[in-house]
N, C-alpha and C positions, 0 to 999 in steps of 0.2 A: 371264313368270307365276309366280307362288310357287310352292312344291313343294307337293304333296299332302300332307307334313304339317303344313301351316299351315293353321289354322283361317281358313276365309274367311267372308264373306256372301255369298252367292249366289241373284241375281234371275232364274229361270227362267220364261222365256214360250213360249207353245205356242199355237200359230193353230188359228182354226176349221178350215183344211183338215187338222189334224193330230188334231182330237179328233172328226170327223165320218167316220160309218161311209159305206159306197156308198149304205146304204137313207137318208142323210140324220137319223139320231141319231145321238147323243152315241158314239162309240167308247168303251165299256169299257173294250177291251181297252188302247188307247192312253193311257187314263188310267192302269190299274196301271199299266203299263209307266213313267210317268213317276214315279209315285210309289213305283216300285220305287226308283227311279232316284235319289229325293230321301231315301228312308230309309238309301240305302248313301251318301248324302255326307249326312247325319245322322252315323251311326255313325262317320263319318269326323271328325266334329267342324265339321262346318261348317252354318254356320247357312243355311237356304234361303227364299224367299219365290218362292210360284209366283201367275206373272200369267196367267189362262186367258181364252182366249172361249169363246165355245159355248153362251151361253144364249140367246140366239135360235134358236138350230139344236134344242137340248133342249125349246121353248116350241112351234114348229112339230112336232115329234116329237109333244108332246102334244096337240095340236089336230086333229090330223089324223081323218075319218072312222074310225071312229062315235064314238069318241066326245068328240072336235072339233067344228067345222063350216068348217074352211079345209085344201080338197084340195091346195093348193100353197101354198109360200113367198108370199107378200106383198111389195112393194115401198114401201108408204108407210111414213113413219117413225113413225108416231103407231101405227101397228100392229104394227110391228118392235118399238117401246118396249113395247107392251102385251106380246108375244110372250116380251120378254129378260124381264118380271116374270114370267110364266108359267113358265120355262124356269132361272131362276136360283138358286132352291132345289133343282131336280132335278137339273142340274149338279153341284151342291154337294154332295149326297145321294150322286152318281160318288166324287165326290174324298175325303169321308169313308169311305166302306165300302172304298175302298182303302188310305186310309193306315193308317185301324182294322186290316186285315190286316197292317200293321208295327209295333202297336203305337204309333201317331202320331195324333196328334189336330186337324183341321182348323179351322184360324178364321177364315170369311169376312168379308173387307174390300173394301167398295164404295166406289169412290171416285170425284169429281168435278174438271173444271181448278179449281174455286177453291179444293180443298185444297192446291193448289202456288201459288197466284197471293197468296194473303196470310198473311203472315208468323205471325201465330198460330196459322193453321188449321195449317200446314205442320211447325210446330212441333208442335199435337197431332197430328198424324196418324204424324209419325215417332215421337214417344214410346208413342204407341198399339202400333205393329206392332212396334218393338222389344221394346216389354215382353211382346207375343203371343211373342217369340222366344225372350225369357228365360226366359218359363214352357214353353219345349220346346215349342210349338204350331207347326204352319205353315201360316202365312197364306197363304191362297189371295184375291186380288186381281184386281177386274174393276172394269171402270167400270160406273159407278148409270147404267146404260142408261136403264131406266124414267122416271126424274124426270128424263134430262139435257135441257137447252136446244141445240134441234139446231143454233145458232147458237152456243153454248159449249160445247164437248166435245171431246176428245180428237183423235178423227177416228178414231183403230183404238186395238187394246192394243198395239202396238207401242212406239207415242210413251207409253203410259202405264208401260209397262214399264219404258222409259229415264229418266222421272222417278223412278220407285220406287227405281230402281238410284243415282241421285244422291238421293232424299230420304235414304235409309238410307246413304249412302257406303259402298255398296258395292264389293266387291273384283273382283264381275265380272257381269255382264251376260250370259244365254244365249238366246237367241232360235233357237227350236227352228220346222222350217218342212219342209214338205215337200218339199226338194231339196238338195243336198250343203251347200251356201252360195252364195256370188256366184260366176259362170260366165264366162267370157271372152268369152260367147255364149250366145244362147239357144238350147240342146240340140236344141229339136225345129224345129229347120231348118239347125242349124249343127252337122255330126260333130265338127267338132274341137272345141270346147268342153273347157276346162279349169278348174278349180275354181282362184278366188284364193284362193290362204290365207292371205296379209295383205294389207291395204290398207295404203300408205304414205300421209305427210302430203301433201296435194295431188293424191294420183292421180286421174285425171278418169273418175268412175263412172257420170257422168249417163245414154252409152247404155247402161252394161250391168242399168241397176238400173229401166227402163223399163217391164219387163214385166206386163202386170194380175198382177192376185191371183186366185185358185182362186173359182168360183163359189160364193157364201155367205160372203165372206171380203171382209173391207173392206181391207187389205193390199196385199201384193205384195210382190216386192223392193225398189221404192224405197222402200217405207213401211220396212222393216228396213236399208237400208243409213242411212236418214236418222234411224232409232234408234238403230243402232249408234254413229252419228256423233256423236248426240246425248250419247249417252254418254261417248263418249270425250270431247269436249267438257268434261265436268264431272268429268274425272278417274276415270272408270271403262271399264275395257278392256271390248272387246265380243265374241260370237262368234257367227255366223251360223251353225248346223247341222242336218242331219237330224234329227229326232225319232226316225224309227224305225233310226237307227244303235243298233246292242246297246251300252249304256253310254255314250251322249256326252255323259253329265252330267259322271259321272268323269274321261272324257276331257279334255273343256273345261274340266274345274278344273283337272287337271295339265297342261294347257297340249300336248297332244299334237297331233304334227304333222299336218296332214290330217285335223283332226276338223271341221276347217268353216273359213270364213272369219273373220280375227281381224285386228281393229280395237285397236288400242294406245292406251292413254290419249294424251291429250293434255296440254301441260305446263298451259293455262289450263283454269280452273274457273269457267262460268259459272253463275251464280246460277240455281233453279229457275225462275224468272218468265220472266228471258232465252229460256232453254234452251224454253220453252212458246211464247214468242213467234216463236224462229226456228225450230222445228219443227213445232209442233203447233198452231198457231194459224191458223185456215181466212182466208188473206186476199182482203177484200172491196173492193181496190182497187190504184191502182198509184199510184207518182210517179216520173216521169222527172224528172233532175241533170245540170246541165252538171259538166263536167271539174275545175273549182275544185269542185264541192259533194262532187264523192267523194270528192275527196283529202282535204278538211277532214273527213269523215264515218269514212274508213278509216286515216288516220294522226294525226287530232289528236283524234279521237272525240268531235268535236263534236257540237251538234244540228244538227238541217233548219232551214233559215228560208225563207221565201218568196224570197227573190231567188236561192238555186240551182236553185230550181224550172223544169222548164220545159215539163212537160205535169203533167194528173190522168186517169186512168181510172178508172171505176168509180163506185158511189153511194156511200162510205163514210163514216161517220158517227164522231162523238167516239168515240174511245177504241178504233176498230174496228183490225185488225190490215193493214196496208198493204204490199205490196212494193215498193224502191227500187231504181231503175233507172240503169243509167250511160249516156253517150252512145252507147254500143254497143247500148243496150236490152238488156243482159245484165244480171238481178237481183243485185245485188250484196250487200243489207242488205234486211230486215226488221223492221217497228215497229209502233208503235199510232199512229193520227193525233190530234194535240193538237187540232186542227180538222176538221168536215166538208168533203166535197168539194167543196161548191158554194164553199165560202170560200178553201179553198186554190185553186182555179183562178180563182177572184175578186182572189188576193194574185201571181198567176204575176209573179216578178221582182221583186217589190218589195223594198225597203231595209227593215231592221227601225222606224226613223225615221215609214217611211210608215204601220206599223199603231198602232192607236188602242190608246193606254196601259191601257185592262181588258180588252181580248182576251190571248191567247196569243201572242207573238211567234214562237214555234215552230211548224214543221208536223208536226215527229215532234221529241220532246224525246230528247237523248241517254240518259237511265235507262229509258227504251224501244224503244230501238235498237240490232238486231246486229249487224254485218258476217257473213254468212256465206259470202263469198268475195271472195279476194286475189286480185290479179296476182301476178307473181314480183315484180314490181320494188318492191312494195310491203310484202313480207315478206320480201326479200333484208337 
């Protein structure tokens, strides 16, 4: 981790559970704490981007009787999207006021997955946010929930924060939550649970990160582990830490031991499109492959051909995200389907020469495929 004297670009994400008060409103004090720490980092020479949740929460609060018509938080996606539109500017007003108290200006940035999937839009988004930083303002980022297609969205702001860190070639991603970091067990059921201070390459985290998110949030520890891994795979170190910890942002920037759980940057640097495929895209189905196909995908980086596919599940269509499983049933890759599920099932085990010339020969093309899990013999 760079020393405190080194000027860094830092992405700090705070989740719904950390910006929501016990009454269900936006927690003004929590936002004020974060903004004070952002100001502290700015005065130390760092460039900080905030990724925030809380628009729906602010919308729900605004729509409570007597002014509004919703006595409780709804669950249907369309109403939640409408509430995000109601709450987004209210949430921004809280950030604007809190940052203004430190002589800083907030800039709203609303992003959607296509901003990362298409090269020109990706470069435009980067240029805009970098220019905001050059102007000395604090970009406050959220997903464009009000108009997002439910089938094509980030899923939660943890993934969005990791993509923003990649977009800006950030030096650090800090994921602020309501726990000290990744723990060895669920502290609600195991009193011996301890903080895992650093995650090493290949460490098995699945059972440690399956706890659900807080009511009203879309993430949870599994989402934060995925986002931290996502950042690490793009060359950005990440820290999961408690939002309520005093001076947590400064401690994370300084690399202080015990601040939270640190994910060191990996050597590989996946492009944003592949990061989205690997971590953020919601699978619409799955493909099972034989051992030979798995070896070809992992070791040689080939496309997945019909000959190696042994089973198809789900009702995915062209360009839908799919999981790819080995003979053991374990997901080891993800990708975008080049053919719909019905055709993939029809072509099970066929050789490329059996496929009509005018149709795509690949079930998943290598440009749309990411290996997410390696066995020891595959990385040795």
